[in-house]
C-alpha positions in Angstrom: -61.3 -37.5 37.9 -61.5 -34.1 39.7 -60.4 -30.9 37.9 -57.5 -30.5 40.1 -56.0 -33.8 39.6 -56.7 -33.2 35.7 -54.4 -29.7 36.1 -51.7 -31.5 38.0 -51.0 -34.0 35.2 -51.2 -31.5 32.6 -48.7 -29.9 34.6 -46.7 -32.7 35.3 -46.7 -33.3 31.4 -45.8 -29.9 30.8 -42.8 -30.0 33.0 -41.5 -33.5 31.5 -41.4 -32.1 27.9 -39.6 -28.9 29.2 -37.3 -31.3 30.9 -37.0 -33.5 28.0 -36.4 -30.3 25.5 -33.7 -28.8 27.9 -31.7 -32.2 28.4 -32.1 -32.5 24.6 -30.4 -28.6 24.1 -27.7 -29.4 26.7 -27.0 -32.6 24.6 -26.8 -30.6 21.2 -24.5 -28.4 22.7 -22.3 -30.8 24.3 -22.1 -32.4 20.5 -21.4 -29.1 19.2 -18.8 -28.2 21.5 -16.8 -31.6 21.2 -17.3 -31.4 17.1 -15.4 -27.9 17.8 -13.0 -29.4 20.1 -11.8 -32.4 17.5 -12.0 -29.7 14.5 -9.2 -27.5 16.5 -7.2 -31.1 17.6 -7.1 -32.3 13.9 -6.1 -28.9 12.8 -3.2 -28.7 15.5 -2.3 -32.3 14.2 -2.3 -31.3 10.2 0.2 -28.4 11.5 2.3 -30.6 13.5 2.6 -33.1 10.6 2.9 -30.9 8.4 6.0 -29.0 10.1 7.3 -32.3 11.0 7.3 -33.5 7.2 9.0 -29.6 6.2 11.6 -30.5 9.0 12.4 -33.9 7.8 12.8 -32.7 4.1 15.1 -30.3 5.5 17.3 -33.0 7.5 17.4 -35.0 4.3 18.9 -32.2 2.7 16.0 -30.8 0.9 15.5 -26.9 1.0 12.3 -25.2 1.6 11.0 -22.3 -0.9 11.9 -19.3 1.2 15.3 -20.6 1.7 16.0 -21.1 -2.2 14.6 -17.9 -2.6 16.7 -16.5 0.0 20.1 -17.5 -1.3 18.9 -16.1 -5.0 18.9 -12.8 -3.2 22.4 -13.3 -1.8 23.8 -13.6 -5.2 24.4 -10.4 -7.0 23.9 -12.0 -10.7 20.9 -14.6 -10.1 18.5 -14.6 -13.0 16.1 -12.8 -10.7 14.4 -9.2 -10.6 14.7 -7.5 -7.5 14.3 -3.9 -6.4 16.3 -3.6 -2.9 15.7 -0.3 -0.8 18.8 -0.2 1.3 19.0 2.4 3.9 22.6 3.5 5.6 22.4 5.3 8.5 26.1 6.7 9.3 26.6 8.2 13.0 29.0 10.4 14.3 30.1 12.3 11.2 32.2 15.5 11.0 33.4 17.4 14.2 29.5 17.6 14.6 29.4 13.9 15.3 26.3 14.5 12.8 24.1 11.4 11.5 23.8 11.1 7.3 21.1 9.1 6.0 21.2 7.5 2.5 18.6 5.6 1.0 19.9 3.3 -2.4 17.3 2.3 -4.7 19.0 -0.4 -6.5 17.1 -2.4 -9.3 18.6 -5.7 -10.6 17.1 -6.9 -14.0 18.6 -9.8 -15.7 18.5 -9.8 -19.4 19.2 -13.1 -21.2 21.0 -12.7 -24.1 21.4 -16.4 -25.4 20.8 -20.1 -24.3 24.5 -19.7 -22.5 24.7 -16.2 -21.2 22.7 -13.2 -19.0 23.3 -9.9 -18.9 22.5 -8.3 -15.2 22.1 -4.5 -15.2 22.4 -3.3 -11.4 21.5 0.4 -10.7 22.2 2.7 -7.8 20.4 5.2 -7.0 21.3 7.1 -3.7 18.8 9.6 -2.3 20.8 11.3 0.5 20.2 13.6 3.4 23.3 15.1 4.6 23.2 17.6 7.9 25.2 20.1 8.5 28.9 18.1 9.1 31.1 20.8 10.4 31.0 23.6 12.9 33.3 25.7 10.2 34.0 26.1 6.9 32.0 25.6 3.5 28.4 24.0 4.2 27.7 20.8 4.0 24.1 20.5 4.4 22.3 19.2 1.3 19.0 16.7 0.7 18.6 15.2 -3.0 19.8 12.6 -5.3 23.4 11.9 -5.7 25.5 10.5 -8.7 23.3 7.2 -10.0 25.9 4.1 -10.6 25.1 1.4 -12.9 27.2 -2.0 -13.6 26.5 -4.7 -16.1 27.7 -7.9 -15.4 28.0 -10.6 -18.2 27.6 -14.0 -16.2 26.8 -17.6 -17.7 23.5 -18.3 -17.8 24.0 -22.2 -16.2 27.0 -22.0 -13.9 28.2 -24.6 -11.3 29.1 -24.3 -7.9 31.2 -21.2 -8.8 29.4 -18.3 -10.2 30.9 -15.3 -11.6 30.3 -11.9 -13.7 32.4 -9.7 -15.0 31.8 -5.9 -16.7 31.9 -2.3 -17.0 30.6 0.1 -14.0 29.6 3.8 -14.4 29.1 6.7 -12.3 27.0 9.5 -13.8 27.4 13.1 -12.4 23.5 13.2 -11.7 23.3 14.6 -7.9 20.8 17.3 -7.8 22.9 19.3 -5.3 26.5 19.6 -6.2 27.7 18.8 -2.5 26.0 15.2 -3.2 27.9 14.5 -6.0 31.6 14.3 -7.8 30.8 16.7 -11.0 32.7 14.1 -13.1 31.7 11.0 -15.1 33.9 7.8 -14.1 33.9 4.3 -15.3 36.0 1.3 -14.7 36.0 -2.6 -14.4 33.7 -4.4 -12.0 33.8 -8.1 -11.3 31.9 -10.8 -9.0 32.7 -14.2 -7.8 30.7 -16.5 -5.4 30.6 -20.0 -4.3 26.9 -21.6 -3.3 27.5 -24.9 -1.5 24.5 -26.3 1.0 23.7 -23.5 3.2 26.5 -21.2 2.4 26.8 -18.4 0.0 29.7 -16.7 0.2 31.8 -14.3 -2.3 33.1 -10.9 -3.1 32.0 -8.1 -5.4 35.0 -5.7 -6.5 35.2 -2.4 -8.9 37.6 0.3 -9.6 36.6 3.7 -11.4 38.6 6.8 -12.8 37.0 10.0 -13.8 37.3 10.6 -17.5 35.4 13.9 -17.9 33.0 16.3 -16.2 32.9 20.0 -14.9 34.2 19.6 -11.2 37.7 20.2 -10.4 37.4 17.1 -7.9 39.7 13.8 -9.6 37.7 10.3 -9.1 40.1 7.2 -8.3 37.5 5.2 -6.0 37.9 1.1 -5.2 35.3 -1.0 -4.0 35.0 -4.3 -2.6 31.9 -6.1 -0.9 33.0 -9.1 0.4 29.8 -11.3 1.7 29.1 -14.6 3.8 25.7 -16.1 4.3 24.5 -18.9 6.4 20.8 -20.1 5.4 19.1 -21.3 8.4 15.5 -22.6 7.3 12.2 -21.0 6.5 13.8 -17.8 4.9 16.3 -16.9 8.1 19.8 -16.5 7.7 23.0 -14.7 9.1 24.9 -12.5 7.1 27.7 -10.2 6.7 28.6 -8.1 3.8 30.5 -4.7 4.3 31.1 -2.1 1.8 35.2 -1.9 1.8 36.1 1.7 0.0 39.3 3.2 -0.7 39.5 6.7 -2.2 43.1 6.7 -3.3 43.0 11.0 -4.3 42.6 11.6 -0.5 45.3 12.8 1.2 47.6 11.4 3.8 46.1 8.1 5.8 42.2 8.9 4.8 42.0 6.5 1.6 40.3 3.8 3.5 36.6 3.0 5.0 36.7 -0.6 6.7 33.5 -1.9 8.4 33.5 -5.0 10.4 30.2 -6.4 11.7 27.1 -8.4 10.2 23.4 -9.1 11.2 20.3 -11.3 9.7 17.3 -11.4 7.7 14.1 -13.2 6.8 12.6 -13.6 3.5 8.6 -13.2 3.7 5.5 -13.8 1.7 3.0 -11.0 1.6 -0.5 -10.7 0.6 -3.0 -13.0 -0.9 -0.3 -13.7 -4.0 2.3 -14.3 -1.7 4.6 -11.8 -3.4 8.7 -12.3 -1.8 10.0 -9.7 0.2 13.6 -10.2 1.7 14.4 -7.9 4.7 17.5 -7.9 6.7 19.5 -6.0 9.1 23.2 -5.2 9.9 25.4 -3.0 12.2 28.9 -2.3 11.1 31.7 -0.8 13.2 34.1 1.0 11.1 37.6 -0.3 12.0 39.1 2.2 9.8 38.2 5.3 8.4 38.8 8.7 7.0 39.6 11.5 9.7 35.9 12.9 9.5 34.4 9.6 8.4 31.7 7.9 10.4 32.2 5.5 13.4 29.6 3.1 12.7 26.8 2.3 10.3 23.4 0.8 10.8 21.9 -0.7 7.4 18.2 -1.8 7.2 17.2 -3.2 3.9 13.8 -4.1 2.3 14.2 -6.0 -1.2 10.8 -6.8 -3.4 11.6 -9.8 -5.5 9.7 -11.1 -9.0 10.4 -14.3 -9.7 10.3 -15.3 -13.1 
């Protein structure tokens, strides 16, 4: 055999090996690609199956954990430690149509006092940013902490569908700026009652306070009622209306009542690797009745951090 023919045979052998190697690589890549596709399809099928199972559970009358926890946040006397941060933005206040902002930090701490009774401590700590509200007269501009308002509810530890709590409420003259507080010590009775039935949580919280001491010449005779209606959808989503209706019986003329009308919605989320539950909520209210220089409407945005037992 000549040298040229030997070279040709060698070259054809090299070409064949290269071709076989290329076909093998293509086959391997194709196999890997199909494995990836199958994995994606399998994951998608698992997600769809899990979602269908959860929907079937809800349809059968069960509740997902987020909805159960969301319903607890809607119960003012639930056996649940929480810290709500409630932002109230009041629009068109005073003669200057100013915007007032109030952040209410409201820790709720239940304390079991026996097998049958819980004591729930609810405290409101207001942080107020108040601009100048009037073009003339005494200054109203101020920023700081307002008067702290603790309330204590005695409530059954094992209630039925109707849940209730009663106890005292206090207002402490803790305002860091005199314009943000009453300068009086006040106290009175408080009560809460609600029903929890299926997706519904509805009830009302009421209190009445009178002043009994202090250095200011203001007198406190104040009523508060917060009705609430919640409809829980699924997966922690809900619609809600919880206006805060107040009456200042010491005010003159027709300036007693503030009556908001409105509502909004919310969602309970799980945050971080530990799944810390956080309840978020947004509501808007139009003040159908308000004092002469009170706000026309209000936006409420709340973030509530929960610590389930």
